[in-house]
N, C-alpha and C positions, 0 to 999 in steps of 0.2 A: 601605596608606596612607602617604603621605609626610608626614613632620613638616615643619611650616613653619619655616624658618630666619629668625630676626629678624636683619636687617642693621642694623648701627649705623654711623652717620656722625658721629663725634665732633665734627667742625667744625660740622656742621649742628645737633647737639644743643645745643652751646654757644650758638650764635646764636639758636636757638629759645627757650632759657631767657631771653635778653635781651629777647625780644619780649613775654614774659608780663608783663601789668601787675602791678605790686606793690601789694597791697592792705594798708592799714594796719589795725591792730587795731580802730581806731575805725570805719573804713569797713566792715569785716566785721561788727562788732556792729550798726551802723546797718542794714545790709542784711538782718539777721535779724529786725528788729522790724517787726511788721505795719504800723505807720504809715509806714515808709520802704521796705518790701519791694518796691513797684512802681516805685520810682525807678531810673533808669538809673545806671550808675557815675559818669557825669559829674555828675548831680544829687546823688548821694551825696557826692561831693567838695565840692560847694557847701554842703550841710548840715554836712559835717565841719568846715568853716572857721567855722561859726556856733556849734557847740556848745562846751561847757566840760567839761574832764576834772577830776574832783575825787576826792580820796582821803579815806577815812573810817576811823577806828579803831573797835574794838569798843565798843558802847554809845554811840557818838556820834550824836546826832540829825541826820538829814538835813533833816527838818522836823517841826514839832510841830503837833498838832491845834490848830486855831484860828488858826494863822499864815495870812497872805494867800497864796493860791496864786500861784505865779510860773511854773511850767513842769513838765515831765515829766522823769523820770530813767530811765536804762537801765543795768542792772548789767553791767559788763564782767567784773569778778572779785569774788567774795565772795558774801555772803548778807545780806539785809535783812529785818527783822521789821517788820510793820505792826501797830500797836496802836491800840485804841480806849481813850481815857482816859475813865474813868467816875468821877465825884466820889465820894469816900469808899470807893472800891474799888480793888483792884489793877488795873492796865491789862489789858485783855482782848486776847490775841493773836488777830488776824484771819487773818494769812497770813504765810508765810515764803517769800520770793522769792529766786531764784538767778540765776546768770549767764544773760544773755539775756532775763530778765524786765524789764518796764517798769511804771512806776507814776506816778501824779500827772498823767496826761494831760489830765484835765478842766481843769486850771489853764492850759492853752494857750488856753482859750476865755474864761475869766473869772478874776477875782481873788478869788472867794469864798473864805472861810476853809476851810483844810484840814480834812477830816472825820476824819482819823486822824493818828497820829504814825508816821513812818518812822525806824527806827534801824538803824544798821549792827550786824549780829550778829557780824561778824568784820571783819578788814581788808577794805575794799572799794575798788574803783576803779569810779567811776560817771560816766556821761555825763549832763550836764544840758543840756536843750534848753528854753529859756525863751520865754515869750510875746513878749518883745522881739526875740528871734532870729527867731521865726516872722514877726513884723510886718516886720522888715527884709527877709526873703525875699520876703514878699508885695509889698513896694514895688519891689524890684529884679528879681525873677524871678516875676511874678504867676502864670504857668502852673505853675511848681514849687510855689509856695505853695498854689494851688488843689488840686493833686495830694495834698499833705500833708493839707490840710483835709478832702478827700473820704475819704481813708483813715482819718483820725482820727474822722470821723463814722461810718464803718462799724464801727470798734472800739467806739465808745461805744454805738452801736445794738445791737451783739451783746451787750455787757455789760449793757445795759438789759433786753434780752429775757431774758437769764439771771437777772437779779435779779427780774424779774417772775414768772418761772416758779418760782423759789425762794419768793417771797412767797405765791403761790397754794398751793404745797405746804404751807407753814407755816400758812396760813390754814385749810386743810382739816384738818390735824392738830389744830389748836386747836379747831375745830368738833367733831371726833370726841371729844376729851378732854372738852369741855363736855357733850356728849350723854351720854357715859359717866358723868360725875359727876352729872348730873341724874337718871339712871336708878337711881342707888344710894340 
């Protein structure tokens, strides 16, 4: 068998590299999030111009339970803790989120109070995409806004199904415990 010889054309290689589109860290992060994953690179660039990059230090709140919802967040770097504040008790840790995770997306649809507190667990760089940004996109690029809303709806439907499933499991466990206690 003959070995294949790879021929290199330095002039072409240099030219080929210049043709590759350069993707920013923000574009790459947005493209990995389910809400934006079906968008073209041109659409991602439009969203990139609408978002806000924020930096947080450890223990700095991103939002607090009860605050009006204003938008969603995507973690570019760092880790975020989600807590449930319970009166007269220590906050209950609900989740630890890492690079690429997103949270707070329900706030894109309404301004209802936040149901939990999000705090930077370490130095974080986070993308903020707010309801006003989405509304601006809906006005100027309605087809793009509709794509984002459809993807957002799918994410929320999936999370609702998962929550319902967990609720059914918990309800069954509670019934089993009640039956066990009644037989004792």
